[in-house]
C-alpha positions in Angstrom: 0.0 0.0 0.0 2.9 2.3 0.7 4.3 1.8 -2.8 0.9 2.4 -4.3 0.4 5.7 -2.4 3.9 6.9 -3.3 3.4 6.1 -7.0 0.1 8.1 -7.0 1.9 11.0 -5.4 4.7 10.7 -7.9 2.2 10.8 -10.8 0.6 13.9 -9.2 4.0 15.7 -9.0 4.8 14.7 -12.6 1.5 16.1 -13.7 2.3 19.4 -12.0 5.8 19.4 -13.6 4.3 18.7 -17.1 1.9 21.6 -16.9 4.5 24.0 -15.7 7.1 22.9 -18.3 4.5 23.2 -21.0 3.6 26.6 -19.9 7.2 27.6 -20.3 7.7 25.8 -23.6 5.0 27.6 -25.5 7.0 30.8 -25.2 10.0 29.1 -26.9 10.7 29.8 -30.6 10.9 26.8 -32.9 14.4 25.4 -33.1 16.3 22.6 -34.8 16.1 19.3 -33.0 18.4 18.8 -30.0 19.3 22.4 -29.7 21.3 23.3 -26.5 20.2 26.9 -26.8 16.7 25.9 -25.7 18.0 25.0 -22.2 19.8 28.4 -21.8 16.5 30.1 -22.5 14.4 27.8 -20.2 16.8 28.3 -17.3 15.8 31.9 -17.2 12.1 31.1 -16.8 10.9 30.7 -13.2 7.9 28.6 -14.2 10.2 26.1 -15.9 12.4 25.9 -12.8 9.4 25.3 -10.6 8.4 22.5 -13.0 11.8 20.9 -12.7 11.6 21.1 -8.9 8.3 19.2 -9.1 9.8 16.7 -11.5 12.7 16.0 -9.2 10.4 15.5 -6.2 8.3 13.1 -8.4 11.5 11.3 -9.4 12.5 10.7 -5.7 9.0 9.6 -4.7 8.9 7.3 -7.7 12.2 5.8 -6.8 11.1 5.0 -3.3 7.8 3.5 -4.5 9.5 1.0 -6.8 12.0 0.2 -4.1 9.3 -0.9 -1.6 7.0 -2.7 -4.0 6.9 -4.9 -7.1 7.6 -2.7 -10.2 4.9 -4.5 -12.3 2.3 -3.6 -9.6 3.0 0.1 -9.0 4.4 1.3 -12.3 1.1 1.1 -14.2 -0.2 3.7 -11.8 1.8 6.2 -13.7 -1.0 6.3 -16.3 -2.9 8.5 -13.8 -0.5 11.2 -14.7 -2.4 12.0 -18.0 -5.8 12.7 -16.5 -4.2 14.6 -13.6 -2.3 16.7 -16.2 -5.5 17.3 -18.1 -7.4 18.5 -15.0 -4.5 20.8 -14.0 -4.2 22.2 -17.5 -7.8 23.1 -17.5 -7.2 25.3 -14.5 -3.9 26.8 -15.5 -4.9 27.6 -19.1 -8.5 28.6 -18.2 -10.2 26.0 -20.3 -13.1 23.7 -19.6 -13.1 19.9 -19.8 -15.4 18.3 -22.3 -17.7 15.4 -21.5 -15.5 13.2 -23.6 -12.5 14.1 -21.3 -14.4 12.9 -18.2 -15.5 9.7 -20.0 -11.9 9.0 -21.0 -10.8 9.6 -17.4 -13.4 7.1 -16.2 -12.4 4.6 -18.8 -8.7 4.9 -17.8 -9.6 4.5 -14.1 -11.6 1.3 -14.7 -9.0 -0.1 -17.1 -6.2 0.5 -14.5 -8.2 -1.2 -11.8 -9.0 -4.2 -14.0 -5.4 -4.5 -15.2 -3.9 -4.4 -11.7 -6.5 -6.7 -10.2 -6.1 -9.3 -12.9 -2.4 -9.2 -13.3 -1.6 -9.0 -9.5 2.1 -9.6 -9.9 4.0 -11.3 -7.1 7.5 -12.6 -6.4 10.7 -11.9 -8.3 13.5 -9.6 -7.2 16.0 -7.4 -9.0 18.7 -8.7 -6.6 18.3 -12.2 -8.1 18.9 -11.1 -11.7 22.2 -12.2 -13.3 24.6 -9.7 -14.8 24.0 -11.1 -18.3 20.2 -10.7 -17.9 20.7 -7.1 -16.8 22.9 -6.4 -19.8 20.6 -8.2 -22.3 17.5 -6.4 -21.0 19.0 -2.9 -20.7 21.0 -3.2 -23.9 18.0 -4.3 -25.9 15.9 -1.4 -24.6 18.7 1.1 -25.1 19.1 0.0 -28.7 15.4 0.5 -29.3 15.6 4.0 -27.8 18.5 4.9 -30.0 16.7 3.7 -33.1 13.6 5.8 -32.2 15.8 8.9 -31.6 17.6 8.4 -34.9 14.3 8.1 -36.9 12.7 10.9 -34.9 15.6 13.2 -35.5 15.0 13.0 -39.3 11.2 13.4 -38.9 9.2 16.6 -39.0 7.3 18.2 -36.1 4.4 15.9 -35.1 6.2 12.8 -36.4 9.3 13.7 -34.5 7.4 14.6 -31.4 5.6 11.2 -31.5 8.8 9.2 -31.9 10.7 11.2 -29.3 7.7 10.8 -26.9 7.9 7.0 -27.2 11.7 7.1 -26.8 11.4 9.3 -23.7 8.8 7.0 -22.2 11.0 4.0 -22.9 14.0 5.7 -21.3 12.1 6.6 -18.2 10.8 3.0 -18.0 14.3 1.6 -18.3 15.5 4.1 -15.7 12.8 3.0 -13.3 13.9 -0.6 -13.7 17.6 0.4 -13.0 16.4 2.3 -9.9 14.6 -0.8 -8.7 17.8 -2.7 -9.0 19.7 -0.1 -7.1 17.1 -0.1 -4.3 17.1 -3.9 -4.0 20.9 -4.0 -3.8 21.2 -1.2 -1.2 18.5 -2.9 0.9 20.7 -6.0 1.1 23.7 -3.9 2.3 25.5 -3.4 -1.0 27.3 0.0 -1.3 25.3 2.3 -3.6 28.3 3.0 -5.9 29.2 -0.7 -6.1 26.2 -1.4 -8.2 26.4 -1.1 -12.0 22.8 0.0 -12.1 23.6 3.1 -10.2 25.9 4.3 -13.0 23.3 3.4 -15.5 20.9 5.8 -13.7 23.5 8.5 -13.6 23.9 8.3 -17.4 20.3 7.6 -18.4 18.7 10.2 -16.1 20.1 13.2 -18.0 19.5 11.5 -21.3 15.9 11.0 -20.4 15.5 14.6 -19.3 17.1 15.8 -22.6 14.8 13.7 -24.7 11.8 14.9 -22.7 12.5 18.6 -23.3 13.1 17.9 -27.1 9.9 15.9 -27.4 8.0 18.8 -25.7 9.6 21.3 -28.1 9.3 19.1 -31.3 5.6 19.4 -32.0 2.0 19.4 -30.7 1.6 17.6 -27.4 -1.2 15.4 -28.8 1.6 13.7 -30.7 4.0 13.1 -27.8 1.7 12.5 -24.8 0.7 8.9 -25.6 4.4 7.9 -25.7 5.1 9.5 -22.3 2.1 7.9 -20.7 2.1 4.4 -22.2 5.7 3.4 -23.0 7.1 4.2 -19.5 4.9 1.7 -17.5 4.9 -0.8 -20.4 8.7 -1.1 -20.4 8.8 -1.3 -16.6 6.1 -4.0 -16.4 7.9 -6.0 -19.2 11.2 -5.7 -17.2 9.5 -6.8 -14.0 7.9 -9.9 -15.7 10.7 -10.8 -18.1 13.9 -9.9 -16.2 13.0 -9.6 -12.5 11.0 -12.8 -12.5 7.7 -11.3 -11.2 4.8 -13.6 -11.8 1.4 -12.4 -13.0 -1.9 -14.4 -13.0 -2.5 -16.5 -16.0 -5.5 -18.4 -17.5 -8.7 -16.4 -17.7 -7.0 -13.6 -15.6 -4.8 -12.9 -18.6 -7.8 -11.9 -20.7 -8.7 -9.4 -18.0 -5.2 -8.0 -17.9 -5.2 -7.6 -21.7 -8.7 -6.0 -21.6 -7.6 -3.6 -18.9 -4.5 -2.6 -20.9 -6.7 -2.0 -24.0 -9.0 0.2 -22.0 -6.0 2.2 -20.7 -4.6 2.6 -24.2 -7.9 3.7 -25.7 -8.5 6.2 -22.9 -4.9 7.6 -23.1 -5.2 8.2 -26.9 -8.6 9.8 -26.4 -7.3 12.1 -23.6 -4.1 12.9 -25.5 -6.3 14.5 -28.2 -8.0 16.8 -25.8 -7.4 20.5 -26.6 -6.3 20.9 -22.9 -3.0 19.3 -23.8 -2.3 22.0 -26.4 -0.4 24.8 -24.6 -0.1 27.1 -27.6 -3.3 29.0 -27.0 -4.9 27.9 -30.3 -8.2 26.9 -28.6 -11.0 28.9 -27.0 -13.9 28.1 -24.8 -17.3 28.1 -26.5 -19.6 30.5 -24.6 -22.8 28.7 -25.3 -21.9 25.1 -24.9 -19.1 25.4 -22.4 -17.0 23.1 -24.5 -13.6 23.7 -26.0 -13.8 24.7 -29.6 -10.7 24.2 -31.7 -9.6 26.8 -34.3 -7.9 24.0 -36.2 -7.9 20.3 -36.4 -5.6 18.6 -34.0 -3.3 15.9 -35.5 
């Protein structure tokens, strides 16, 4: 229960960080992908710095959560970040949520409950994983991230944002798995800097942050948000089941897990297309219906 509570808190802090960073990003001019000048500008924006503070607090809370609980159990709770972001964005940007937004939030909540109840992972431990399994799992994931970044770098705006969003989510998911390994090793009395996973976190943390900022800057948020929300827990759950040896329910329970995952995916895509996730001020609130009217078609 402690791990679950901490992960919900981490998702809340991440939602706050996302809204604040998006508020700062919309004042940034369009630049070439992976421009370092973007960071020098953002460092002078107080709202961006507040967002980074919330992000760091969420990172620490997240790390503690996956250290005290099974990663395949608590990591899917990160999908709550998107509906929380949506509700906060409606307040910050002065927009109203549509009926479809609330329906999608309800769908995501039900899907999450079904997924966790049916999967119910138990057992396994990062401390029991062999070095070769760590290298194989982390190396394969890192190669996939590199390929997404390479293809995304050559893409244009929304295409680039979508691919970098998936790469960022995968990087955060891998980082979470490494943190779980560090936590398990330290809990058994191993020195923090005697674990190879700790050095992986030191390298991957800044890389993940760099990818996140470029994904936010690359194009419309409706393109990048599904990658942030879905790929992160998907990679962590896969790591927990395939590498850490955690065991989920099988048989008819597997159908429930798949059904819950499909509901989460559908709700996430629906929510990601909400005008509330567009921080560029291209939407206005309809006075008669109270719904958000778009001045253009969202991709």
